[in-house]
C-alpha positions in Angstrom: 0.2 0.3 -0.4 1.3 3.6 -0.7 0.7 6.4 1.1 1.1 9.6 -0.7 0.3 13.1 0.6 0.9 16.7 -0.6 3.1 18.7 1.5 5.4 21.7 1.0 8.9 20.7 -0.3 11.1 23.8 0.2 13.8 23.5 -3.2 16.1 26.3 -4.7 14.6 27.6 -7.8 15.4 30.9 -10.2 12.2 33.0 -9.5 12.2 34.7 -12.8 11.8 31.3 -14.6 9.2 30.7 -12.4 7.4 34.1 -12.9 7.7 33.3 -16.9 6.0 29.7 -16.8 3.2 30.2 -14.1 -0.5 30.2 -14.5 -2.0 31.4 -11.5 -5.6 29.9 -11.2 -9.2 31.6 -9.7 -12.1 29.6 -10.3 -12.5 28.4 -13.5 -10.2 30.5 -15.0 -6.7 32.0 -14.3 -4.2 34.7 -15.7 -0.5 34.5 -17.2 2.3 35.4 -14.3 4.8 36.6 -17.3 2.0 38.8 -19.7 -1.0 38.9 -17.1 -3.3 37.5 -19.5 -6.5 36.8 -18.3 -9.3 34.3 -18.4 -6.9 31.7 -19.2 -8.3 28.4 -19.3 -6.7 26.4 -16.8 -7.5 22.5 -17.5 -5.9 22.4 -20.3 -4.4 25.8 -21.9 -0.6 24.9 -22.2 0.8 27.9 -23.9 -0.4 31.5 -22.8 -2.7 32.5 -25.8 -1.4 36.1 -25.4 2.7 35.6 -25.1 2.8 32.1 -26.3 5.1 31.2 -23.0 4.6 27.5 -22.2 3.2 27.0 -18.4 5.1 24.7 -16.2 3.8 26.0 -12.6 0.4 26.8 -11.4 -0.7 28.4 -8.3 -4.0 28.9 -6.8 -5.7 32.3 -5.4 -8.2 29.6 -3.4 -7.5 28.1 -0.3 -3.7 26.5 -0.1 -4.2 23.1 1.7 -3.3 19.7 0.7 -7.3 19.0 -0.9 -6.8 22.1 -2.9 -3.4 20.8 -4.3 -5.0 17.5 -5.1 -7.5 18.9 -6.9 -5.0 21.1 -8.8 -2.7 18.3 -9.6 -5.9 15.6 -10.7 -6.8 18.9 -13.1 -3.3 19.6 -14.4 -0.8 16.6 -13.2 1.5 18.1 -16.2 2.2 21.2 -13.7 4.5 21.5 -10.5 2.0 23.1 -8.0 3.3 26.1 -6.3 2.5 27.7 -3.2 1.2 31.2 -4.1 2.2 33.2 -0.7 5.5 31.3 -1.0 5.7 32.6 -4.6 4.5 36.2 -3.5 7.0 36.0 -0.9 10.2 35.2 -2.8 9.4 37.3 -6.0 9.3 40.4 -3.2 12.6 39.6 -1.6 13.8 39.2 -5.2 12.3 42.9 -6.4 14.0 44.2 -3.2 17.1 43.0 -4.4 17.0 45.3 -7.4 16.1 48.0 -5.6 19.2 48.2 -3.3 
């Protein structure tokens, strides 16, 4: 019997690369983190219809918890699920470094 669970895992990653390839999910549509295109179908869109970037990561504006992660992964098993608050915090740190 396999005991699987969704948990947060910390890993170093290029935040600018993630930003370029992220779709941020709302309900039922999402938006491209690269160009801010809105209304993207999160169920099956692999490439942003506006800027043409390939989506590799997905975060949600909905409550982040293991059951939400499972629902997201069921919809888009081809994408790496990312905690939106972690992503925003890392992006803010990177933007602050550019100022100073």
